[in-house]
N, C-alpha and C positions, 0 to 999 in steps of 0.2 A: 634345493634343500628339502630333505624329507624330515618329517616329524616323528618323534618317538611317542607312540600312542600306547597307553596302558589304562587299566581300570584298577584302582586301589580299593580293597575291602578294608574298611577302617573300624569294623566292629560296631557294637551298639552305639547309637547316637540319640541323644535326647534333644529335641527341638525346643526353642524358646517357649512354645505353647505349653510345654510340660509333657507332651507325648513322645514316645520313643519308637524306634524301629530296631530290630535285632541286628541288622547289618547295613551299614551305609556304604554304598559303592560310589566312588567318585571317578569319573572318566577325565583323563587329563592328557596333555601333550607337553613334551619338553623339547627344547632346542638349545644347542650349544653345550658347553662343558662347565660343570660346577667347580669353582675353585675355593669355596668357603665363604665368600662374601660378595658374590656378583650376581645373586639371584634377583630377577625382575619378575614379579607376578603381574600378569595381564588379566584383567577382569572383563568378561564379555558383556554385551548388551542383552536386552530382554530375550530375544529368540536366537541368540548366538550359541555357539558351541565352543569346545576346547580347540577346534581347528582354526587357529588364528593365522597360521601361515604354513607354507610348505606344500608338498605334493599331497594329493588325495589318494587314499587307499581304497581301491575298488571293493565293494561289498560293505563298506562302513555305512552306518546309519546317520553319520554326521553330514553337515552341509558339504556339498561337492566343492564349493569355492571357499578358499580361506578368506575370512572376513576382514583381515587387516594385512593382507599380503604385501602391500606397498609400504608398510611401516615396520614390520618385523621380518628380519632376515639378515644375512651377511652384508655388512656395509650400509644397512638401512638405519632408520632412526633408533629402533631398538635392535642393536647390532648383536646378532647371535654369534658372531665371532668373538665378541667381548663379554656378553652377558649369558647367563644361564636363565633361559626364559621358560616360565611355567604358565600354562593356561588351563584352568579346571572348569569343567561343566558344572553348573550349580545344582544342588539338590532341588528337586521339584521339576527339573527339565526332563527332556526325553531323548537326550543325546548321550546316553551311557551312564549317567549318574542316576541314583535312586530317585524315583518320582512316581506319580500316579499310575503310569503305564508299566512300572516295574513289577516283577513277581514278588508277592508277599510270601516269604519262605514258610510262614505258618499255615498258609492256605493253598499254596501252589497256583493262585490266581492273581491277576493284577490287583494292586492296591486300590485303584480307582479313588473314590472319594474318602476311603479310609486312610489314605496317606496323610500324615500330619500337616497342618498348615505350616508353611515355611516363611521365613523372614530374611531380609538382607543380612541380619546378624547371624542367622544360621549359615548363610553362604560363607561369611567370613570365618566362622568357627570351623566349618568343614574344610576350608582352605588351609587354616592353621593346622588342623589334624593331618591333612595331606602333606604339608611341608615337613611336619615332624616325621612322618613316614618316610619322606625322601631324605631326611637328614639335614634339612635347611633350617637354620636358626633365624638370625636377623636378615631382613630383606634389604637389598640395595634400594629397591623402589617398588611401589605398587602403582600401576597405571590402569585406568579404565575409562571407557566412554559410555555416556548415557547412564542407565542404571548401573553399569559397571563402574562409573565414576562415583555413584553413591556407595558401592561396594568398597572402593578405594578410600572414601571418606570414613567408612566404618572401621577400616583398618587403623586409620590415624586416631580415632576415638577409642577403639576397643583394645588395640595392641600398640600403644604409642611408642613403646620401647623396642618394638620389633621391626620398625620401618625407618629408614634414613630419609627417604623422599617419597612424596605422594604426588600423583598427577591426575586429578579428576578432569576429564575432558567432556565438554558439553553436558554438564551435570549441575545438580543443585542439592541443597540440604533437604529438600522435600518437594513434592509436586504441588502446584497451585490448583485452585478449585476447578479451573477450566479443564485441565488435564485429568483430574480426578473424575470429572463428569464424563469425559469422552471414554475413559477406560471403563467406567460403569456401563455405558451404552454397549461397548464391545463385549463385555461379559454377558449382558442381556441377550445379545445376538446368539451367543452359544447356548445359554441356559434355556432359551425359549425354542431352540431347535428341537423338534419332536424326537429326534434320534439321540439327544443327549441323555435321556433316561436317568436323570439325577446323577450323572457321572458313571453309570453302570453300563456303558455301551460296548465294552470290549467283547469281541467275538461276534458282534452284530454290526448293523449299519452305524456308521459314525456320524457325528453332527457336523458334516463337512460344510453345509450351507452357512451355519452359524459361525464356524471358524473362519470361513472365507470372508464373511461380512466384517468380522472383527479385524481381520488382517487389512482389509480395504480401509477401514477407518484408521488403523494404525498408519498406513502409508499417507493418508491425508494429514496426519499429525507431523510426519517427518519431513514433509516438503514445505517450502515457502510459497507464498503467493506468486512471487516473481519467478521462481524456478518452474512452477507449474505453467505459468503463462508462456514462458520461453519454450518449454518442452512440448506442450500440448496445444495451447491456445484453444480455439474453438473448432479445430480441424476435425474432419470426418475420417474415420478409419478406412473408408472406401466401400464400394458396393459389395465387394466379395468378403468383407469382414464378417465374422460370426460372433454372436453373443455366446461366449464359451462357458461362463461360470454359472449363469442364472437364466432361467427362461424369460423370454421377452414378454412384456405386457401386450395386449391386443393392438394397441396403436403404434407399437414400436417400429413397425416396418415403414411407416410414413415418415419417420424422423431419422436423422443421421445417427449412426452409431459412432460416437466420437472417439478420438484418440485417447482421451483421458479415461473413458469407460473401458476401452480395450486394454489399456495398461493395467487398470485396477483388476479387471477380470483375469488377466494373465498372471499377475502377482498372487491373486487369491488361489488360482488353480495350482500354482507351484507350491504355495505354502501348505495347503491341506495335504499334499503328498509327503511332506517332510515333518510335520509337527503335530503334536497331540493337543486336543482341545482342552482336556483337564489341565495339562501343563500350562497352557495359556492363561487359564483362570488362576492357577496358583501363583505364577510369576507376576502377573499384573497386580494381584493382591499384595505380594511382597513389596513391589515397587511403590504402590499407593500408600502402604502403611509406613514406609520408611520416613523417619523424622530424626535428623541428626541430633536435635536438642532433647529428644525423649529421655526422661530421667535426669536431665540437667536443667539449669536455669536458663541457658541460652546456648547457641551454637559455639560461642567463644568458650563457654564453660566446658562444653563437650570436648573441645580441642585443646584445652589448656595444658594437658599433660604431654602433648606431642611436641617434641623438641627438635624435630627435623625440619626439612625445607619442603615447601609446597609450591607447585605450579598449577594454576587454574587456567583452562583454556575455554573461551566461549566464542560464539559466532553471531555476528550482527543480525543475520537473517533467521536465527533459531527462535521460534516462538514457543517451542516445547520447554526448553530450558533457556531463559533469556539471559542477555548480558547483565541485566540488573540483578537477577537472582545470583549469578556467579559473583558479581561484585559484593553483594551482601555476605556471601560466603567468604570472600577475600577479606572483608572487614573483620570477620570472626577470627580468621587466622592471624591477621595483623595485631589483634589484641594481645596475643601472647607469643607470637613466633615470626618466622620469616616466610614471606609469601610474594609471589608475582602473579598477576592476573594478566594473561596475554589475550587480547581481544583480536579476533581474526575478522577482517572485512570479508563477508561472504553473503550471497543471496541464495545459497543452496538449502537453507533450512537446517533442521536437526541432522540431516544426513551428511552435513558438511564434514563432520569428523571422519566419515568413511570415504567420501568421494573427493576430498581435496588434500591428499597426502603431502603435496608440495607446500602447503601452508601449515600443516600439523607437524610434519617431520622435523624441520630445523629447530624450532624451540624445544621440542621434546628431546631430540638428540643432545642438544647443548645442556639441557637440564640434567639428563641422566649422567652426562660426563662431568660437567663442571658445577652443577647445582645452579643457584640463582645468579652466579657470575657468568653464565652462558651468554654468548654474544647475541643470540637471536631472541632473547627473552626481554619482554617489556612489561611494565606494570601499569595497571589502569590509572593509577594516580598521576602518571605522566601524560596519559591520553584522555583524561576526563573531559577536557574542553572539546576535543574532536568528537566524542561520543555522547555529548549532551548529558553529562553527569549520569550516564548509564540508565537512561529511561528505558523501560521495557520495550522490546521490539514486538509490536502486535500486528504482524502481517497476517491478520486473522483470515482464515478461509470461511468464516461464518459471519456474514454481514450483520451489523447491529440493526 
């Protein structure tokens, strides 16, 4: 399956901060055929792109690997033989949509820190503008994982009449204090890199060391304690391994270079080759700022106008967005509408929604086809005893 890739120029766009840019470009991919009421919008996670599935086009600046290839495609959970699937890169990113690295048409130079601050609400509004451009009215469903799940929630609150079904996966109505703090440290790693230059680094050395550290911290947030122990343990990477991302300290040669260090260095090196440091600052700020209840009395109040169906999916080993956070969100949906909260037993941490398609796919496929009547869907109210009334899963990587 190959993706149809395009960039839509949507004209002047005013961000929620009040600032505008003269032309908003949104990079997007589409799959399948549109029949008027079969559109499924897929919202990507923090550093994802519009390349959710299908073959990779050489020369593209997007991720080489489709990030949800096992979920989106012909005969898969989000069946492109049945649905018209759209995935759009969010404003502020660096994968084709307007962001800090984009050219400011008024100066001919990259926007850099002059690009307006972006919010999850801006992502939703840009997606709505894109869908209008494509001739898509009401959506069959909006599906998203991680901060993409927050994006899906924002659709239910902001455009409740435009969506039949929403499926936030591994998401919550807001970040907790621990995740806010870790994101702050990641941003400090970038802004204290001497090459960051206040965000004006384009055309010169880039803050690769700071961005690499930020990415390494992100990976620590996405994995669970159990999955890290299983994958790495205390094993050494071997005598011939090299510290590839950062210079070693003077005593390093005496001590083993461990598998977990090698993994983090490898991930950091790959990431700085494909992502922009300013975009990382912008997107983490958007995620941190998101609060479903902002402007409302409660989450339930924010969702009160949504009359469709919702499926929440959470993972027992995810300490980034816990089962308890998802259950509180489910309670907000239950106050006014129809909801199922499907809890997946997994020790893969936050990455479970990406790496366990066999557990994610069946309930998602049934929900898209049959709504809450789908045979693979369960609600947490039925499973509360098994999950300890949804106590938070704190497989913390940071000992108390």
